[in-house]
PLY file of the C-alpha trace (Angstrom):
ply
format ascii 1.0
element vertex 87
property float x
property float y
property float z
element edge 86
property int vertex1
property int vertex2
end_header
-4.07 51.55 12.74
-0.39 51.65 11.86
2.37 51.02 14.36
6.14 50.81 14.38
7.47 47.29 13.93
10.75 45.55 14.71
11.48 42.11 13.27
14.21 40.00 14.87
16.29 37.88 12.53
17.84 34.97 14.34
19.69 32.67 14.14
22.20 34.36 11.87
23.87 31.58 9.89
25.79 32.22 6.73
27.44 29.68 4.47
30.02 32.10 3.05
30.97 35.76 3.25
29.19 36.25 -0.07
26.04 34.73 1.45
26.17 37.29 4.27
26.83 40.12 1.82
23.90 39.11 -0.35
21.53 39.18 2.63
22.48 42.75 3.44
22.26 43.81 -0.22
18.78 42.32 -0.40
17.66 43.97 2.84
18.90 47.37 1.68
16.67 47.12 -1.40
13.52 46.83 0.73
12.30 50.42 0.98
9.99 49.75 3.94
12.96 48.91 6.20
14.00 52.12 7.93
16.92 50.72 9.94
18.96 47.53 10.02
20.75 47.06 13.33
22.90 44.27 14.73
22.13 43.51 18.37
24.44 40.83 19.73
23.90 37.79 17.53
20.58 39.12 16.20
19.67 41.40 13.36
16.83 43.86 14.00
14.82 45.28 11.12
12.92 48.47 11.97
9.81 49.70 10.13
7.87 52.92 10.63
4.60 51.14 10.00
2.95 47.73 9.86
1.45 48.84 6.53
4.06 47.99 3.88
3.73 47.34 0.17
3.17 43.72 -0.80
6.34 43.67 -2.92
8.40 44.36 0.21
6.48 41.71 2.13
7.21 39.13 -0.58
10.93 39.96 -0.34
10.78 39.60 3.44
9.01 36.25 3.10
11.76 35.08 0.76
14.51 36.23 3.10
12.86 34.72 6.19
12.39 31.42 4.37
15.93 31.37 2.94
17.67 32.21 6.21
15.21 30.27 8.43
14.11 33.28 10.50
10.83 33.07 12.47
8.21 33.77 9.79
5.37 34.15 12.30
6.65 37.70 12.88
5.63 38.63 9.33
1.93 38.31 10.21
2.13 41.84 11.59
1.99 42.93 7.92
-1.07 40.82 7.06
-4.00 42.67 5.49
-6.98 41.98 3.22
-4.85 41.91 0.05
-2.26 39.39 1.27
-3.92 37.26 3.97
-3.95 34.16 1.73
-0.12 34.22 1.75
-0.25 33.31 5.43
-2.57 30.32 5.13
0 1
1 2
2 3
3 4
4 5
5 6
6 7
7 8
8 9
9 10
10 11
11 12
12 13
13 14
14 15
15 16
16 17
17 18
18 19
19 20
20 21
21 22
22 23
23 24
24 25
25 26
26 27
27 28
28 29
29 30
30 31
31 32
32 33
33 34
34 35
35 36
36 37
37 38
38 39
39 40
40 41
41 42
42 43
43 44
44 45
45 46
46 47
47 48
48 49
49 50
50 51
51 52
52 53
53 54
54 55
55 56
56 57
57 58
58 59
59 60
60 61
61 62
62 63
63 64
64 65
65 66
66 67
67 68
68 69
69 70
70 71
71 72
72 73
73 74
74 75
75 76
76 77
77 78
78 79
79 80
80 81
81 82
82 83
83 84
84 85
85 86
């Protein structure tokens, strides 16, 4: 069963303006993200489904690791083809 998903990216810490710009460039390349919205000091990523392509999930895993966002949220995208990534 698919469901809409919102991931919350916090804390937002950037080392330079270029660092911040690169995050947004990277996020815009992930086709599964339907909306990127700033809410206070958080960044919300909206998805129409919890069923996304693995390539997008790998990018999200890289972003969440790089910027130290809560990676547990990404388990909403876990399925039979990628479950070993979460072990």
